[in-house]
N, C-alpha and C positions, 0 to 999 in steps of 0.2 A: 527259462530265459525268454521264450516266446510269450509266455503269460505276462511277464514283467513288461516287456516292450509293448504288448497290446494294452496293458493297463495304463501305461504312461500315455500312449496315444489317445486312449479313451478319455482320460482325465484332461489332457490338453484340449481335446475337441470340445468337451463340456465347458471348459473355461472360456474358450474362444467364442462359443455360441451364447454363453450366458452373459458375458459382458461385452459392451460395444468395443470394438477394436481401438477406436480413437482414445477412449478412456484408459485402456491398458497401455498404449504407447506413451501417452502423456505422463502417466504415473511412473512408468519405468524410466522414461527419459529424465524427468525431474529428479527422481531418486538418485540417478547417477551424479548429478551436479549439486544436489543439496543434501548435506548431511545434517541431520537433527535440526531441521528448519524451524522447529517450534521452540528451540532453546533460546532464551533471552541473550545468552552470551554470544550466539552466532548470528544475531540479527544484523543484516546488512540491508538498508533501505535507501532508496534514491528518490529524489525529487528534482527532476531536471538534471543539472550538473552537480547538484549537492548530494554527496554520498555520506551516509551515516554508518560508521563502522564501530565507533566506540561511544558509550554512553554510561551514565551513572545508574539510571533506572528506567524501566520500560513498564508502562501500565496500560491495560485495556480498560478504557473508560465505559464501554458499552457497545452493544451490537443488537441488530434485529435482522430480519430476513434479507434485507437488501443494503445494509450499511454497517459500518463499524467505525468507532472513534478510538484513537489511541493517543498516548502522551509519552514522549521520550524526554528524560531529564538529563542535563549535562553538567559536568563540573566546569570550572573556569577555563581550563586548557581546551577541553572538547568544544566548549561554546565558542572560543576564539577561532578554532578551525572551521566550525560551521558558518560563523559570520563572515569569514574570509571567502568561503565558497559562495555564499549567498550574494556577496558584493560583486562577484564575477559573473553571476548567472542572470541573464536578462529576463528569465521567466519569473524570477522573484521580484517583488515590488513592495514599496512601503504604502502603496495605495490600498486602503482597507476594502474588505468585501462589502457587497450590498447586503441588506438585511436577510435576504433569502438564504445566503450561505452562513451568516452568523447564527441563524436559527438552527442550522444543523448542529453546531457546537453547543448551543444553549440546551438542546435536548439532553445532553450529557453533562450538564452543569459546568460547562466551560464558559466563563463570563468575563473574568477580569484579565485584561492584557496590558502590559506596559508598552514600551516601544516595540513594534512588531513588523514583521515582513510576511508577505502573503504569496501563496503559490496556488494556481488553479489550472487543471488540465482536463479536457474532455477526451474520453476514449470510446471506442465502439465495443460491441459484444465480445470481440476477440482480443480486447485490450490493446488495440492499435490506437495510437494517439491521433485524434481528429483535429483538435484545436487547442492552441496554447495562448492566443492573443486575449488578454484580459478585457480589452474594450469590447470584443465580440462576446466573450463568455459571460460578462456581467449582465448582459441583456438577453441571454439566450436560455431557453428551456433545455435542460440536459437530462438524459436518462442515467448515464454512467460517467462519473468523474472522481477525481482525487483533488482534495484541497488540503492545504497545510498552512498553519500559522506558527511562525517562530517568534516567540516572546523573548526578545533579547534581554530585557530587564530581569526576568525570572529564569532564563536559560532553559526554557521548555519549548519543545516542538510538539504541537498538536496536529494530528492529521485525521481527516475524515474521508472515508472511501465509500462512495455510492456505487455498488457493483451489481453485476448480473448474477442471478442465481439460476441454475438449471433445475 
């Protein structure tokens, strides 16, 4: 019994000193609230007040070390719910992005849009929102941000995330 307890303490000590404590706490904390977060069926994404809970299809369009681009496809009913939410959220606008943001999407062969709505938010290294005002963001150099384009004609939401990598 004493050997078992000593063994457990030794293993716990090695784990604690081997991994940074912050990483262990974050991993354990998120695992409590997120079950099977990689499953397409359980994806819940939010852009401002627009919450996406149901969709027809979800595709990863591409990624590199500091960014990723994805597409979410909706059926008619889901698209109507998304458009109602977009209409109520002031962070979404029909004002198109400047070229620098469109180029993010073009890297992943996303080019043709119908009637669209746009979303852009800058955040810091800890994913706290810094700025949401499009007039400021369109003319500002940003390190980390999330942008989204909802193509209402084709019922597709594209989003591009420029994020911090440790």
